[in-house]
Backbone and ligand atoms as CSV (ligand in chain L), in Angstrom:
chain,resi,resn,atom,element,x,y,z
A,1,MET,N,N,22.094,-21.141,-9.860
A,1,MET,CA,C,22.241,-19.888,-9.096
A,1,MET,C,C,21.022,-19.707,-8.184
A,2,VAL,N,N,21.266,-19.726,-6.873
A,2,VAL,CA,C,20.164,-19.714,-5.922
A,2,VAL,C,C,19.287,-18.499,-6.091
A,3,GLU,N,N,19.947,-17.314,-6.259
A,3,GLU,CA,C,19.156,-16.068,-6.370
A,3,GLU,C,C,18.265,-16.121,-7.612
A,4,GLY,N,N,18.873,-16.583,-8.744
A,4,GLY,CA,C,18.114,-16.691,-9.979
A,4,GLY,C,C,16.943,-17.628,-9.807
A,5,ARG,N,N,17.178,-18.765,-9.123
A,5,ARG,CA,C,16.107,-19.735,-8.971
A,5,ARG,C,C,14.977,-19.138,-8.126
A,6,SER,N,N,15.322,-18.414,-7.068
A,6,SER,CA,C,14.263,-17.883,-6.222
A,6,SER,C,C,13.428,-16.844,-6.963
A,7,LEU,N,N,14.092,-16.085,-7.847
A,7,LEU,CA,C,13.317,-15.141,-8.671
A,7,LEU,C,C,12.374,-15.874,-9.586
A,8,ASP,N,N,12.868,-16.961,-10.191
A,8,ASP,CA,C,11.999,-17.779,-11.071
A,8,ASP,C,C,10.817,-18.311,-10.271
A,9,GLU,N,N,11.113,-18.787,-9.044
A,9,GLU,CA,C,10.036,-19.350,-8.223
A,9,GLU,C,C,8.991,-18.269,-7.896
A,10,ALA,N,N,9.467,-17.058,-7.616
A,10,ALA,CA,C,8.544,-15.963,-7.328
A,10,ALA,C,C,7.667,-15.685,-8.553
A,11,ALA,N,N,8.277,-15.683,-9.741
A,11,ALA,CA,C,7.514,-15.427,-10.967
A,11,ALA,C,C,6.479,-16.531,-11.170
A,12,VAL,N,N,6.862,-17.774,-10.903
A,12,VAL,CA,C,5.940,-18.894,-11.058
A,12,VAL,C,C,4.765,-18.743,-10.080
A,13,ALA,N,N,5.080,-18.351,-8.850
A,13,ALA,CA,C,4.010,-18.176,-7.846
A,13,ALA,C,C,3.020,-17.109,-8.302
A,14,LEU,N,N,3.563,-15.977,-8.838
A,14,LEU,CA,C,2.670,-14.913,-9.314
A,14,LEU,C,C,1.796,-15.402,-10.461
A,15,LYS,N,N,2.374,-16.166,-11.387
A,15,LYS,CA,C,1.584,-16.670,-12.529
A,15,LYS,C,C,0.512,-17.618,-12.015
A,16,ARG,N,N,0.874,-18.435,-10.988
A,16,ARG,CA,C,-0.136,-19.347,-10.400
A,16,ARG,C,C,-1.291,-18.570,-9.791
A,17,ALA,N,N,-0.937,-17.490,-9.085
A,17,ALA,CA,C,-1.992,-16.675,-8.443
A,17,ALA,C,C,-2.913,-16.109,-9.507
A,18,HIS,N,N,-2.300,-15.630,-10.619
A,18,HIS,CA,C,-3.082,-15.063,-11.711
A,18,HIS,C,C,-3.980,-16.130,-12.313
A,19,TYR,N,N,-3.395,-17.327,-12.533
A,19,TYR,CA,C,-4.145,-18.451,-13.113
A,19,TYR,C,C,-5.311,-18.816,-12.195
A,20,ALA,N,N,-5.039,-18.797,-10.875
A,20,ALA,CA,C,-6.086,-19.131,-9.904
A,20,ALA,C,C,-7.233,-18.130,-10.054
A,21,GLU,N,N,-6.888,-16.849,-10.223
A,21,GLU,CA,C,-7.960,-15.851,-10.441
A,21,GLU,C,C,-8.778,-16.175,-11.672
A,22,GLU,N,N,-8.061,-16.642,-12.714
A,22,GLU,CA,C,-8.751,-16.927,-13.974
A,22,GLU,C,C,-9.650,-18.138,-13.841
A,23,THR,N,N,-9.339,-19.051,-12.917
A,23,THR,CA,C,-10.063,-20.313,-12.893
A,23,THR,C,C,-10.999,-20.449,-11.688
A,24,THR,N,N,-11.008,-19.466,-10.814
A,24,THR,CA,C,-11.900,-19.601,-9.660
A,24,THR,C,C,-13.200,-18.790,-9.811
A,25,GLY,N,N,-13.410,-18.287,-11.022
A,25,GLY,CA,C,-14.683,-17.633,-11.261
A,25,GLY,C,C,-14.662,-16.127,-10.983
A,26,ARG,N,N,-13.503,-15.609,-10.525
A,26,ARG,CA,C,-13.456,-14.153,-10.374
A,26,ARG,C,C,-13.546,-13.497,-11.731
A,27,PHE,N,N,-13.016,-14.206,-12.759
A,27,PHE,CA,C,-13.083,-13.673,-14.118
A,27,PHE,C,C,-14.498,-13.831,-14.655
A,28,ARG,N,N,-15.050,-12.749,-15.160
A,28,ARG,CA,C,-16.378,-12.827,-15.766
A,28,ARG,C,C,-16.198,-12.904,-17.285
A,29,LYS,N,N,-17.287,-13.152,-17.996
A,29,LYS,CA,C,-17.206,-13.190,-19.451
A,29,LYS,C,C,-16.675,-11.858,-19.944
A,30,GLY,N,N,-15.814,-11.874,-20.966
A,30,GLY,CA,C,-15.250,-10.638,-21.495
A,30,GLY,C,C,-13.967,-10.260,-20.784
A,31,GLY,N,N,-13.492,-11.110,-19.884
A,31,GLY,CA,C,-12.193,-10.894,-19.254
A,31,GLY,C,C,-12.208,-9.957,-18.054
A,32,LYS,N,N,-13.411,-9.509,-17.656
A,32,LYS,CA,C,-13.454,-8.605,-16.480
A,32,LYS,C,C,-13.335,-9.426,-15.208
A,33,VAL,N,N,-12.880,-8.780,-14.136
A,33,VAL,CA,C,-12.746,-9.453,-12.871
A,33,VAL,C,C,-13.681,-8.804,-11.865
A,34,GLU,N,N,-14.403,-9.654,-11.130
A,34,GLU,CA,C,-15.342,-9.166,-10.101
A,34,GLU,C,C,-14.630,-8.250,-9.132
A,35,ASN,N,N,-15.265,-7.157,-8.739
A,35,ASN,CA,C,-14.753,-6.270,-7.712
A,35,ASN,C,C,-13.434,-5.588,-8.090
A,36,CYS,N,N,-13.076,-5.624,-9.362
A,36,CYS,CA,C,-11.833,-4.908,-9.768
A,36,CYS,C,C,-12.247,-3.523,-10.241
A,37,ILE,N,N,-11.804,-2.499,-9.524
A,37,ILE,CA,C,-12.248,-1.131,-9.828
A,37,ILE,C,C,-11.852,-0.720,-11.236
A,38,PHE,N,N,-10.665,-1.121,-11.700
A,38,PHE,CA,C,-10.268,-0.715,-13.040
A,38,PHE,C,C,-11.026,-1.482,-14.123
A,39,CYS,N,N,-11.375,-2.752,-13.866
A,39,CYS,CA,C,-12.267,-3.475,-14.804
A,39,CYS,C,C,-13.610,-2.740,-14.892
A,40,ARG,N,N,-14.094,-2.245,-13.758
A,40,ARG,CA,C,-15.393,-1.583,-13.738
A,40,ARG,C,C,-15.306,-0.256,-14.483
A,41,ILE,N,N,-14.197,0.473,-14.369
A,41,ILE,CA,C,-14.014,1.734,-15.111
A,41,ILE,C,C,-13.908,1.408,-16.616
A,42,VAL,N,N,-13.130,0.403,-16.972
A,42,VAL,CA,C,-13.016,0.004,-18.389
A,42,VAL,C,C,-14.395,-0.348,-18.970
A,43,ALA,N,N,-15.213,-1.021,-18.163
A,43,ALA,CA,C,-16.556,-1.448,-18.627
A,43,ALA,C,C,-17.567,-0.309,-18.626
A,44,GLY,N,N,-17.162,0.843,-18.072
A,44,GLY,CA,C,-18.094,1.973,-18.010
A,44,GLY,C,C,-19.059,1.870,-16.864
A,45,GLU,N,N,-18.843,0.904,-15.973
A,45,GLU,CA,C,-19.754,0.718,-14.812
A,45,GLU,C,C,-19.513,1.781,-13.737
A,46,VAL,N,N,-18.263,2.280,-13.710
A,46,VAL,CA,C,-17.900,3.370,-12.806
A,46,VAL,C,C,-17.505,4.552,-13.710
A,47,PRO,N,N,-18.213,5.673,-13.589
A,47,PRO,CA,C,-17.928,6.787,-14.510
A,47,PRO,C,C,-16.543,7.383,-14.294
A,48,SER,N,N,-15.926,7.784,-15.379
A,48,SER,CA,C,-14.586,8.362,-15.311
A,48,SER,C,C,-14.372,9.209,-16.574
A,49,GLU,N,N,-13.650,10.284,-16.438
A,49,GLU,CA,C,-13.370,11.096,-17.633
A,49,GLU,C,C,-12.220,10.468,-18.404
A,50,ILE,N,N,-12.534,9.835,-19.501
A,50,ILE,CA,C,-11.530,9.109,-20.301
A,50,ILE,C,C,-10.791,10.108,-21.155
A,51,LEU,N,N,-9.457,10.156,-21.003
A,51,LEU,CA,C,-8.631,11.121,-21.716
A,51,LEU,C,C,-8.035,10.550,-22.992
A,52,TYR,N,N,-7.939,9.225,-23.023
A,52,TYR,CA,C,-7.356,8.529,-24.184
A,52,TYR,C,C,-7.917,7.133,-24.173
A,53,GLN,N,N,-8.218,6.620,-25.361
A,53,GLN,CA,C,-8.555,5.211,-25.431
A,53,GLN,C,C,-8.260,4.651,-26.792
A,54,ASP,N,N,-7.871,3.387,-26.807
A,54,ASP,CA,C,-7.763,2.633,-28.055
A,54,ASP,C,C,-8.199,1.211,-27.751
A,55,ASP,N,N,-7.885,0.277,-28.638
A,55,ASP,CA,C,-8.378,-1.086,-28.453
A,55,ASP,C,C,-7.795,-1.766,-27.206
A,56,GLU,N,N,-6.648,-1.260,-26.751
A,56,GLU,CA,C,-5.911,-1.970,-25.716
A,56,GLU,C,C,-5.915,-1.285,-24.348
A,57,VAL,N,N,-5.969,0.060,-24.337
A,57,VAL,CA,C,-5.819,0.785,-23.082
A,57,VAL,C,C,-6.827,1.931,-22.990
A,58,ILE,N,N,-7.040,2.389,-21.754
A,58,ILE,CA,C,-7.751,3.640,-21.518
A,58,ILE,C,C,-6.890,4.459,-20.552
A,59,ALA,N,N,-7.139,5.780,-20.516
A,59,ALA,CA,C,-6.383,6.642,-19.569
A,59,ALA,C,C,-7.338,7.630,-18.960
A,60,PHE,N,N,-7.110,7.893,-17.655
A,60,PHE,CA,C,-7.890,8.884,-16.909
A,60,PHE,C,C,-7.018,9.443,-15.815
A,61,ARG,N,N,-7.499,10.493,-15.135
A,61,ARG,CA,C,-6.708,11.116,-14.056
A,61,ARG,C,C,-6.736,10.271,-12.788
A,62,ASP,N,N,-5.597,10.225,-12.091
A,62,ASP,CA,C,-5.538,9.495,-10.806
A,62,ASP,C,C,-6.409,10.254,-9.797
A,63,ILE,N,N,-7.161,9.501,-9.005
A,63,ILE,CA,C,-8.063,10.101,-8.015
A,63,ILE,C,C,-7.273,10.774,-6.887
A,64,ASN,N,N,-6.009,10.399,-6.718
A,64,ASN,CA,C,-5.179,10.911,-5.624
A,64,ASN,C,C,-3.852,11.417,-6.210
A,65,PRO,N,N,-3.914,12.561,-6.907
A,65,PRO,CA,C,-2.737,12.999,-7.700
A,65,PRO,C,C,-1.507,13.325,-6.864
A,66,GLN,N,N,-0.358,12.855,-7.341
A,66,GLN,CA,C,0.919,13.061,-6.658
A,66,GLN,C,C,1.787,14.093,-7.405
A,67,ALA,N,N,1.225,14.715,-8.400
A,67,ALA,CA,C,1.941,15.717,-9.197
A,67,ALA,C,C,0.883,16.552,-9.912
A,68,PRO,N,N,1.246,17.744,-10.421
A,68,PRO,CA,C,0.241,18.559,-11.120
A,68,PRO,C,C,-0.451,17.785,-12.221
A,69,VAL,N,N,0.283,16.927,-12.938
A,69,VAL,CA,C,-0.349,16.011,-13.890
A,69,VAL,C,C,-0.077,14.588,-13.379
A,70,HIS,N,N,-1.139,13.859,-13.144
A,70,HIS,CA,C,-0.999,12.453,-12.710
A,70,HIS,C,C,-2.097,11.638,-13.376
A,71,LEU,N,N,-1.714,10.903,-14.416
A,71,LEU,CA,C,-2.691,10.126,-15.169
A,71,LEU,C,C,-2.406,8.660,-14.979
A,72,LEU,N,N,-3.399,7.845,-15.277
A,72,LEU,CA,C,-3.228,6.383,-15.266
A,72,LEU,C,C,-3.548,5.837,-16.643
A,73,VAL,N,N,-2.619,5.068,-17.168
A,73,VAL,CA,C,-2.882,4.330,-18.432
A,73,VAL,C,C,-3.130,2.893,-18.016
A,74,VAL,N,N,-4.329,2.410,-18.302
A,74,VAL,CA,C,-4.805,1.131,-17.769
A,74,VAL,C,C,-5.119,0.174,-18.921
A,75,SER,N,N,-4.692,-1.054,-18.785
A,75,SER,CA,C,-5.009,-2.056,-19.817
A,75,SER,C,C,-6.502,-2.381,-19.762
A,76,ARG,N,N,-7.086,-2.559,-20.939
A,76,ARG,CA,C,-8.510,-3.008,-20.943
A,76,ARG,C,C,-8.608,-4.412,-20.397
A,77,LYS,N,N,-7.615,-5.230,-20.776
A,77,LYS,CA,C,-7.601,-6.616,-20.308
A,77,LYS,C,C,-7.150,-6.655,-18.875
A,78,HIS,N,N,-7.749,-7.538,-18.070
A,78,HIS,CA,C,-7.310,-7.670,-16.687
A,78,HIS,C,C,-6.018,-8.511,-16.636
A,79,ILE,N,N,-4.926,-7.809,-16.302
A,79,ILE,CA,C,-3.655,-8.487,-16.019
A,79,ILE,C,C,-3.295,-7.969,-14.628
A,80,THR,N,N,-2.892,-8.865,-13.754
A,80,THR,CA,C,-2.713,-8.442,-12.350
A,80,THR,C,C,-1.638,-7.360,-12.196
A,81,SER,N,N,-0.498,-7.531,-12.857
A,81,SER,CA,C,0.548,-6.523,-12.799
A,81,SER,C,C,1.508,-6.761,-13.966
A,82,ALA,N,N,2.546,-5.934,-14.045
A,82,ALA,CA,C,3.544,-6.071,-15.118
A,82,ALA,C,C,4.232,-7.432,-15.026
A,83,LEU,N,N,4.235,-8.010,-13.845
A,83,LEU,CA,C,4.923,-9.317,-13.688
A,83,LEU,C,C,4.164,-10.439,-14.357
A,84,GLN,N,N,2.898,-10.197,-14.694
A,84,GLN,CA,C,2.135,-11.250,-15.385
A,84,GLN,C,C,1.970,-10.987,-16.879
A,85,ALA,N,N,2.542,-9.880,-17.373
A,85,ALA,CA,C,2.440,-9.593,-18.806
A,85,ALA,C,C,3.255,-10.639,-19.588
A,86,GLU,N,N,2.729,-10.985,-20.755
A,86,GLU,CA,C,3.356,-12.053,-21.559
A,86,GLU,C,C,3.647,-11.547,-22.966
A,87,ALA,N,N,4.358,-12.382,-23.740
A,87,ALA,CA,C,4.682,-11.993,-25.106
A,87,ALA,C,C,3.419,-11.638,-25.899
A,88,ARG,N,N,2.330,-12.354,-25.649
A,88,ARG,CA,C,1.086,-12.086,-26.395
A,88,ARG,C,C,0.498,-10.700,-26.057
A,89,ASP,N,N,1.023,-10.073,-25.009
A,89,ASP,CA,C,0.541,-8.735,-24.634
A,89,ASP,C,C,1.388,-7.628,-25.289
A,90,GLY,N,N,2.197,-7.988,-26.269
A,90,GLY,CA,C,3.093,-7.008,-26.896
A,90,GLY,C,C,2.330,-5.796,-27.465
A,91,LYS,N,N,1.193,-6.052,-28.148
A,91,LYS,CA,C,0.457,-4.931,-28.755
A,91,LYS,C,C,-0.080,-4.020,-27.652
A,92,LEU,N,N,-0.533,-4.620,-26.585
A,92,LEU,CA,C,-1.058,-3.857,-25.427
A,92,LEU,C,C,0.073,-2.951,-24.884
A,93,LEU,N,N,1.246,-3.511,-24.705
A,93,LEU,CA,C,2.342,-2.739,-24.127
A,93,LEU,C,C,2.810,-1.634,-25.060
A,94,ALA,N,N,2.733,-1.872,-26.366
A,94,ALA,CA,C,3.054,-0.818,-27.297
A,94,ALA,C,C,2.021,0.319,-27.192
A,95,SER,N,N,0.777,-0.064,-27.024
A,95,SER,CA,C,-0.289,0.948,-26.882
A,95,SER,C,C,-0.081,1.805,-25.638
A,96,VAL,N,N,0.436,1.160,-24.555
A,96,VAL,CA,C,0.688,1.938,-23.341
A,96,VAL,C,C,1.598,3.112,-23.650
A,97,PHE,N,N,2.684,2.857,-24.388
A,97,PHE,CA,C,3.655,3.910,-24.598
A,97,PHE,C,C,3.209,4.913,-25.693
A,98,GLU,N,N,2.349,4.441,-26.580
A,98,GLU,CA,C,1.745,5.421,-27.511
A,98,GLU,C,C,0.815,6.365,-26.728
A,99,ALA,N,N,0.091,5.778,-25.776
A,99,ALA,CA,C,-0.831,6.608,-24.946
A,99,ALA,C,C,0.012,7.575,-24.123
A,100,VAL,N,N,1.087,7.112,-23.539
A,100,VAL,CA,C,1.918,7.978,-22.682
A,100,VAL,C,C,2.406,9.168,-23.505
A,101,ALA,N,N,2.931,8.912,-24.687
A,101,ALA,CA,C,3.505,10.002,-25.522
A,101,ALA,C,C,2.416,10.985,-25.946
A,102,SER,N,N,1.258,10.456,-26.344
A,102,SER,CA,C,0.165,11.309,-26.775
A,102,SER,C,C,-0.351,12.169,-25.619
A,103,LEU,N,N,-0.526,11.545,-24.466
A,103,LEU,CA,C,-1.027,12.312,-23.283
A,103,LEU,C,C,-0.015,13.329,-22.803
A,104,ALA,N,N,1.268,12.968,-22.843
A,104,ALA,CA,C,2.297,13.909,-22.375
A,104,ALA,C,C,2.308,15.174,-23.234
A,105,GLU,N,N,2.145,14.953,-24.566
A,105,GLU,CA,C,2.064,16.114,-25.470
A,105,GLU,C,C,0.842,16.959,-25.110
A,106,ARG,N,N,-0.282,16.291,-24.977
A,106,ARG,CA,C,-1.561,16.996,-24.750
A,106,ARG,C,C,-1.590,17.741,-23.414
A,107,GLU,N,N,-0.923,17.151,-22.406
A,107,GLU,CA,C,-0.920,17.757,-21.078
A,107,GLU,C,C,0.233,18.738,-20.898
A,108,ASP,N,N,1.043,18.889,-21.989
A,108,ASP,CA,C,2.131,19.857,-22.030
A,108,ASP,C,C,3.245,19.539,-21.007
A,109,ILE,N,N,3.536,18.259,-20.847
A,109,ILE,CA,C,4.606,17.861,-19.922
A,109,ILE,C,C,5.723,17.110,-20.665
A,110,ALA,N,N,5.545,16.925,-21.991
A,110,ALA,CA,C,6.528,16.125,-22.737
A,110,ALA,C,C,7.911,16.778,-22.716
A,111,SER,N,N,7.953,18.100,-22.905
A,111,SER,CA,C,9.263,18.746,-23.034
A,111,SER,C,C,9.954,18.887,-21.698
A,112,SER,N,N,9.214,19.064,-20.613
A,112,SER,CA,C,9.856,19.221,-19.303
A,112,SER,C,C,10.262,17.879,-18.716
A,113,GLY,N,N,9.498,16.800,-19.006
A,113,GLY,CA,C,9.883,15.476,-18.520
A,113,GLY,C,C,8.721,14.778,-17.856
A,114,VAL,N,N,8.686,13.477,-18.008
A,114,VAL,CA,C,7.583,12.668,-17.532
A,114,VAL,C,C,8.147,11.473,-16.784
A,115,ARG,N,N,7.507,11.137,-15.694
A,115,ARG,CA,C,7.871,9.878,-15.024
A,115,ARG,C,C,6.751,8.868,-15.253
A,116,VAL,N,N,7.147,7.674,-15.745
A,116,VAL,CA,C,6.171,6.600,-16.012
A,116,VAL,C,C,6.531,5.473,-15.015
A,117,VAL,N,N,5.562,5.101,-14.200
A,117,VAL,CA,C,5.807,4.136,-13.108
A,117,VAL,C,C,4.746,3.056,-13.145
A,118,THR,N,N,5.165,1.838,-12.974
A,118,THR,CA,C,4.176,0.777,-12.710
A,118,THR,C,C,4.604,0.028,-11.449
A,119,ASN,N,N,3.703,-0.064,-10.496
A,119,ASN,CA,C,3.987,-0.784,-9.265
A,119,ASN,C,C,3.486,-2.212,-9.419
A,120,ALA,N,N,4.306,-3.139,-8.986
A,120,ALA,CA,C,3.925,-4.562,-9.101
A,120,ALA,C,C,4.135,-5.253,-7.784
A,121,GLY,N,N,3.031,-5.504,-7.103
A,121,GLY,CA,C,3.132,-6.221,-5.820
A,121,GLY,C,C,3.126,-5.285,-4.631
A,122,ARG,N,N,2.917,-5.904,-3.475
A,122,ARG,CA,C,2.674,-5.159,-2.234
A,122,ARG,C,C,3.851,-4.268,-1.840
A,123,ALA,N,N,5.064,-4.828,-1.863
A,123,ALA,CA,C,6.226,-4.040,-1.408
A,123,ALA,C,C,6.464,-2.831,-2.322
A,124,ALA,N,N,6.020,-2.919,-3.565
A,124,ALA,CA,C,6.192,-1.807,-4.487
A,124,ALA,C,C,5.070,-0.762,-4.315
A,125,GLY,N,N,4.084,-1.087,-3.484
A,125,GLY,CA,C,3.002,-0.126,-3.206
A,125,GLY,C,C,1.800,-0.271,-4.155
A,126,GLN,N,N,1.706,-1.428,-4.824
A,126,GLN,CA,C,0.549,-1.604,-5.727
A,126,GLN,C,C,-0.738,-1.783,-4.920
A,127,GLU,N,N,-1.685,-0.892,-5.144
A,127,GLU,CA,C,-2.960,-0.959,-4.435
A,127,GLU,C,C,-4.049,-1.619,-5.283
A,128,VAL,N,N,-3.973,-1.367,-6.579
A,128,VAL,CA,C,-5.018,-1.917,-7.483
A,128,VAL,C,C,-4.375,-3.004,-8.340
A,129,PRO,N,N,-4.751,-4.269,-8.143
A,129,PRO,CA,C,-4.122,-5.365,-8.829
A,129,PRO,C,C,-4.635,-5.552,-10.255
A,130,HIS,N,N,-4.478,-4.512,-11.055
A,130,HIS,CA,C,-4.865,-4.511,-12.468
A,130,HIS,C,C,-3.846,-3.633,-13.169
A,131,LEU,N,N,-3.160,-4.150,-14.166
A,131,LEU,CA,C,-2.025,-3.451,-14.783
A,131,LEU,C,C,-2.343,-2.001,-15.144
A,132,HIS,N,N,-1.525,-1.090,-14.637
A,132,HIS,CA,C,-1.679,0.321,-14.959
A,132,HIS,C,C,-0.342,1.017,-14.810
A,133,PHE,N,N,-0.188,2.092,-15.570
A,133,PHE,CA,C,1.040,2.878,-15.566
A,133,PHE,C,C,0.696,4.283,-15.121
A,134,HIS,N,N,1.377,4.770,-14.087
A,134,HIS,CA,C,1.237,6.150,-13.646
A,134,HIS,C,C,2.051,7.012,-14.583
A,135,VAL,N,N,1.472,8.135,-15.000
A,135,VAL,CA,C,2.171,9.113,-15.838
A,135,VAL,C,C,2.173,10.433,-15.052
A,136,LEU,N,N,3.357,10.817,-14.596
A,136,LEU,CA,C,3.435,11.971,-13.690
A,136,LEU,C,C,4.295,13.067,-14.321
A,137,GLY,N,N,3.872,14.324,-14.135
A,137,GLY,CA,C,4.676,15.429,-14.651
A,137,GLY,C,C,4.204,16.734,-14.096
A,138,GLY,N,N,4.910,17.809,-14.483
A,138,GLY,CA,C,4.527,19.158,-14.034
A,138,GLY,C,C,5.275,19.621,-12.802
A,139,ARG,N,N,6.200,18.816,-12.338
A,139,ARG,CA,C,7.055,19.280,-11.219
A,139,ARG,C,C,8.387,18.508,-11.299
A,140,MET,N,N,9.403,19.019,-10.574
A,140,MET,CA,C,10.677,18.321,-10.505
A,140,MET,C,C,10.498,17.084,-9.611
A,141,MET,N,N,11.142,16.009,-9.976
A,141,MET,CA,C,11.012,14.769,-9.178
A,141,MET,C,C,12.371,14.339,-8.676
A,142,SER,N,N,12.323,13.639,-7.556
A,142,SER,CA,C,13.606,13.182,-6.980
A,142,SER,C,C,13.797,11.693,-7.249
A,143,TRP,N,N,15.016,11.260,-7.007
A,143,TRP,CA,C,15.361,9.853,-7.160
A,143,TRP,C,C,16.325,9.505,-6.063
A,144,PRO,N,N,16.256,8.410,-5.351
A,144,PRO,CA,C,15.348,7.302,-5.574
A,144,PRO,C,C,13.934,7.590,-5.084
A,145,PRO,N,N,12.945,6.883,-5.640
A,145,PRO,CA,C,11.563,7.061,-5.178
A,145,PRO,C,C,11.430,6.484,-3.781
A,146,GLY,N,N,10.418,6.924,-3.043
A,146,GLY,CA,C,10.226,6.469,-1.680
A,146,GLY,C,C,9.695,5.069,-1.603
L,1,LIG,P1,P,-1.115,1.642,-7.391
L,1,LIG,O1,O,-0.778,1.954,-5.977
L,1,LIG,O2,O,0.096,1.656,-8.314
L,1,LIG,O3,O,-1.924,0.370,-7.492
L,1,LIG,O4,O,-2.020,2.855,-7.873
L,1,LIG,C1,C,-3.418,2.839,-7.902
L,1,LIG,C2,C,-3.852,4.252,-8.168
L,1,LIG,O5,O,-5.190,4.231,-8.575
L,1,LIG,C3,C,-3.793,5.172,-6.956
L,1,LIG,O6,O,-2.862,6.221,-7.219
L,1,LIG,C4,C,-5.195,5.720,-6.792
L,1,LIG,C5,C,-5.854,5.375,-8.103
L,1,LIG,N1,N,-7.239,5.001,-8.004
L,1,LIG,C6,C,-7.770,4.029,-7.227
L,1,LIG,N2,N,-9.096,3.936,-7.407
L,1,LIG,C7,C,-9.414,4.875,-8.326
L,1,LIG,C8,C,-10.641,5.274,-8.955
L,1,LIG,O7,O,-11.710,4.762,-8.672
L,1,LIG,N3,N,-10.572,6.291,-9.880
L,1,LIG,C9,C,-9.389,6.892,-10.203
L,1,LIG,N4,N,-9.419,7.850,-11.104
L,1,LIG,N5,N,-8.218,6.530,-9.638
L,1,LIG,C10,C,-8.240,5.551,-8.710
């Protein structure tokens, strides 16, 4: 199936790009990536008000909020996007949704509704190439997204 094959090829290209990052020295000891703003926040090099943290993820408010509540749940480990997540990242991905539920309760948006979004790649609008989930709430949202 041509379409299926091209999707596979795209996934392989993304994994290659991620592997290249891992092998060209951008990765520092401890899994951080040079010049990655979210790696720097995870490492505490850039101050941020941490709202939630566990072994796998941290959460803080988005600097450019698109809703009354707009949080980011960010993996401690540098993964370029959801397209590079692997089976071994299962615990990390479970932590993401535990963080989302806990934060939604705390921010009082659980009962009204929450949008959880992860952008992967340029066309999707991903600006920061480090896996993160937007948690938005506090207003009515439309569909489809822009
Ligand atoms: P995305 O486009 O999905 O890659 O979203 C990246 C988000 O990260 C964007 O909404 C703005 C936010 N952001 C970028 N840099 C910083 C920062 O230094 N601090 C905080 N709190 N948010 C940031």
